[in-house]
C-alpha positions as CSV (number, residue, x, y, z in Angstrom):
1,X,22.8,-8.9,-2.7
2,X,22.9,-9.1,1.1
3,X,20.4,-6.7,2.7
4,X,21.3,-4.8,5.8
5,X,18.9,-4.8,8.8
6,X,17.4,-1.3,7.9
7,X,16.9,-2.4,4.3
8,X,15.1,-5.6,5.4
9,X,13.0,-3.5,7.8
10,X,12.0,-1.1,4.9
11,X,11.2,-4.0,2.6
12,X,9.1,-6.0,5.0
13,X,7.2,-2.9,6.1
14,X,6.5,-1.9,2.5
15,X,5.1,-5.4,1.8
16,X,3.1,-5.4,5.0
17,X,1.7,-1.9,4.3
18,X,0.9,-2.8,0.7
19,X,-0.8,-6.1,1.5
20,X,-2.9,-4.6,4.3
21,X,-3.9,-1.7,2.1
22,X,-5.1,-4.0,-0.7
23,X,-6.9,-6.4,1.5
24,X,-8.8,-3.7,3.3
25,X,-9.7,-1.6,0.3
26,X,-10.6,-4.5,-2.1
27,X,-14.2,-5.1,-0.8
28,X,-15.0,-1.4,-1.0
29,X,-13.4,-1.1,-4.4
30,X,-15.6,-4.0,-5.7
31,X,-18.7,-2.4,-4.3
32,X,-17.9,1.1,-5.7
33,X,-16.9,-0.3,-9.0
34,X,-20.2,-2.3,-9.2
35,X,-22.3,0.8,-8.3
36,X,-20.5,3.0,-10.9
37,X,-20.7,0.3,-13.6
38,X,-24.3,-1.1,-13.1
39,X,-26.4,1.4,-11.1
40,X,-27.8,4.9,-11.8
41,X,-28.4,7.0,-8.7
42,X,-28.3,10.7,-7.6
43,X,-24.7,11.8,-6.9
44,X,-23.1,9.1,-9.1
45,X,-20.9,11.8,-10.8
46,X,-19.9,13.1,-7.4
47,X,-19.0,9.6,-6.1
48,X,-16.9,9.0,-9.2
49,X,-15.1,12.4,-8.7
50,X,-14.4,11.6,-5.1
51,X,-13.1,8.2,-6.0
52,X,-10.7,9.6,-8.5
53,X,-9.7,12.6,-6.5
54,X,-6.4,11.1,-5.1
55,X,-5.2,10.7,-8.8
56,X,-5.4,14.5,-9.4
57,X,-4.6,15.9,-6.0
58,X,-0.9,16.4,-5.1
59,X,-0.1,13.4,-2.7
60,X,1.1,15.9,-0.1
61,X,-2.3,17.4,0.0
62,X,-3.9,14.0,0.4
63,X,-1.5,13.3,3.3
64,X,-2.3,16.6,4.9
65,X,-6.0,16.0,4.7
66,X,-5.5,12.6,6.3
67,X,-3.5,14.2,9.0
68,X,-6.4,16.7,9.7
69,X,-9.0,13.9,9.6
70,X,-7.2,10.9,11.2
71,X,-4.6,12.7,13.3
72,X,-4.8,12.5,17.1
73,X,-6.8,15.7,17.2
74,X,-8.7,15.1,13.9
75,X,-12.4,14.5,13.9
76,X,-12.1,10.8,13.1
77,X,-8.7,10.2,14.6
78,X,-9.8,11.4,18.1
79,X,-12.9,9.2,17.9
80,X,-10.8,6.1,16.9
81,X,-8.3,6.8,19.7
82,X,-11.0,7.3,22.4
83,X,-13.3,4.4,21.4
84,X,-10.9,1.7,20.0
85,X,-7.5,3.0,21.2
86,X,-6.5,3.0,17.5
87,X,-3.9,5.7,16.5
88,X,-3.1,6.0,12.8
89,X,-0.9,9.1,12.5
90,X,2.9,8.3,12.6
91,X,2.1,4.5,12.7
92,X,2.5,1.8,10.1
93,X,-1.3,1.5,10.1
94,X,-1.5,5.1,8.9
95,X,0.9,4.3,6.1
96,X,-1.5,1.4,5.1
97,X,-4.4,3.8,5.1
98,X,-2.5,6.4,3.0
99,X,-1.4,3.7,0.6
100,X,-4.9,2.3,0.3
101,X,-6.4,5.6,-0.5
102,X,-3.8,6.4,-3.1
103,X,-4.3,3.0,-4.8
104,X,-8.1,2.9,-4.5
105,X,-8.9,4.8,-7.8
106,X,-6.7,2.4,-9.8
107,X,-8.4,-0.6,-8.2
108,X,-11.9,0.8,-8.9
109,X,-11.0,1.6,-12.5
110,X,-9.7,-1.9,-13.3
111,X,-12.6,-3.7,-11.6
112,X,-15.2,-1.3,-13.2
113,X,-13.9,-2.0,-16.7
114,X,-14.2,-5.7,-16.0
115,X,-17.7,-5.4,-14.8
116,X,-18.7,-3.3,-17.8
117,X,-17.3,-6.0,-20.0
118,X,-19.7,-8.6,-18.6
119,X,-22.8,-9.1,-20.9
120,X,-25.8,-8.0,-18.9
121,X,-27.9,-10.7,-20.6
122,X,-26.0,-13.4,-18.6
123,X,-27.4,-11.9,-15.4
124,X,-30.8,-11.6,-17.0
125,X,-30.7,-15.3,-18.0
126,X,-29.6,-16.2,-14.4
127,X,-32.5,-14.2,-13.1
128,X,-35.0,-16.1,-15.2
129,X,-33.7,-19.3,-13.6
130,X,-34.5,-17.9,-10.2
131,X,-31.1,-16.6,-9.1
132,X,-31.4,-13.6,-6.7
133,X,-29.1,-10.6,-6.8
134,X,-26.5,-12.1,-4.5
135,X,-26.5,-15.4,-6.4
136,X,-26.1,-13.6,-9.7
137,X,-23.2,-11.6,-8.4
138,X,-21.3,-14.4,-6.8
139,X,-22.1,-17.1,-9.3
140,X,-22.1,-15.1,-12.6
141,X,-20.4,-11.7,-12.3
142,X,-17.7,-12.4,-9.8
143,X,-16.0,-15.3,-11.7
144,X,-16.1,-13.3,-14.9
145,X,-14.5,-10.3,-13.4
146,X,-11.9,-12.2,-11.4
147,X,-9.0,-11.2,-13.8
148,X,-10.1,-7.6,-13.5
149,X,-10.0,-7.9,-9.7
150,X,-6.5,-9.4,-9.9
151,X,-5.4,-6.6,-12.1
152,X,-6.9,-4.1,-9.7
153,X,-5.1,-5.7,-6.8
154,X,-1.8,-5.6,-8.6
155,X,-2.3,-2.0,-9.5
156,X,-3.2,-1.1,-5.9
157,X,-0.3,-3.1,-4.6
158,X,2.2,-1.5,-7.0
159,X,0.8,2.0,-6.1
160,X,1.1,1.2,-2.4
161,X,4.7,0.0,-2.8
162,X,5.6,3.2,-4.5
163,X,3.6,5.6,-2.4
164,X,5.6,8.4,-0.9
165,X,4.0,11.9,-0.7
166,X,0.9,11.1,1.2
167,X,2.7,8.6,3.4
168,X,5.5,10.8,4.5
169,X,3.1,13.7,5.2
170,X,0.8,11.5,7.3
171,X,3.1,9.2,9.1
172,X,6.6,10.8,8.5
173,X,9.8,8.7,8.0
174,X,10.5,6.8,11.2
175,X,12.9,3.9,10.7
176,X,11.4,0.6,11.8
177,X,8.0,2.1,12.2
178,X,6.9,4.0,9.1
179,X,9.9,3.9,6.8
180,X,8.9,2.2,3.6
181,X,11.1,1.6,0.5
182,X,10.4,5.0,-1.1
183,X,11.0,6.9,2.2
184,X,14.2,4.9,2.8
185,X,15.4,5.9,-0.7
186,X,14.6,9.5,0.0
187,X,16.4,9.3,3.4
188,X,19.6,7.7,1.8
189,X,19.6,10.4,-0.9
190,X,19.8,13.1,1.8
191,X,23.0,11.5,3.2
192,X,26.3,12.3,1.4
193,X,27.9,9.1,0.3
194,X,24.8,6.9,0.7
195,X,24.1,6.8,-3.0
196,X,25.0,3.1,-3.1
197,X,22.4,2.3,-0.4
198,X,19.8,4.3,-2.3
199,X,20.5,2.3,-5.5
200,X,20.2,-1.0,-3.6
201,X,16.7,0.2,-2.5
202,X,15.8,1.2,-6.1
203,X,16.9,-2.3,-7.4
204,X,14.9,-3.9,-4.6
205,X,11.8,-1.9,-5.5
206,X,12.2,-2.9,-9.2
207,X,12.5,-6.6,-8.3
208,X,9.4,-6.5,-6.2
209,X,7.4,-4.5,-8.8
210,X,8.4,-6.8,-11.7
211,X,7.7,-9.9,-9.6
212,X,4.2,-8.6,-8.7
213,X,3.4,-8.0,-12.3
214,X,4.6,-11.4,-13.4
215,X,2.7,-13.2,-10.7
216,X,-0.4,-11.2,-11.7
217,X,-0.1,-12.1,-15.3
218,X,0.3,-15.8,-14.4
219,X,-2.7,-15.7,-12.1
220,X,-4.8,-13.8,-14.7
221,X,-4.1,-16.5,-17.3
222,X,-5.0,-19.3,-14.9
223,X,-8.2,-17.6,-13.9
224,X,-9.1,-16.9,-17.6
225,X,-8.4,-20.6,-18.4
226,X,-10.7,-21.7,-15.6
227,X,-13.6,-19.6,-16.8
228,X,-13.0,-20.5,-20.4
229,X,-11.9,-17.1,-21.7
230,X,-8.5,-18.1,-23.0
C-alpha cells in the first residue's frame, strides 16, 4: 500500500503526538500512581477522581476545557504565550497535550496495579539494609513495576493514537499541522467518494495499534525474564 503525502503527514503527526504525549506524562503518571498505591493523605479520593475524570467526561468537554484553560486567552495559555512564547491551541503541541490528558488515567491505572502487586516487605527489607526512599524506589520498586510501566505506556500510546474528540475541539483539524489519523478519517468520510481513502487510514491505524501491542508484549516478556518473573 503506497501512502499519499497527506496520509504520510497524518501518520507521522499521529506518531509524533503519541510519543510526545507518553514521554511527557509518564513521570507524572508514575508519581501519581505511587501516591495512590502507597500513601495515605487528605484529598486522596479527590486526586483519584481528578485523574480518572477524562475517562467519564465526554472528550469534547475535555477539549473545550482545554481551550478555555490553554487557549490564547485562557488563564494558563496567555501566561505560556507571554512568558515562553508557547502556543498550544490549534498546534500539534496542543494535540499532544490533549492526547496525554486522555491517556493519563489508563497509564496511572496500569502502573498503580503494578505497584500494588509489589510486596511491601521487600522495601522493608531494603530499608533494614540502609536503603533510603529513593534507593528503595529505583533499586527495588522500579525494576519490579517495569512491565506495568510498559503496559501503561502502550495504553497511553494507543489512546493517544485514537484520540479524536478532545483533539479536534482543542486544535481543530488542520492538514499538516493538527490532522492526526482519526481526524483524517473523519475528514475523508465527509467527502463523497473518499471512502477508499478513509479505509486506508483505518487499515493504517489497525496496523500501528497491533504493532504497538505486539512490541509491548515482547518487551514485557523480556523485562519479566530479566527480573526473574517468568
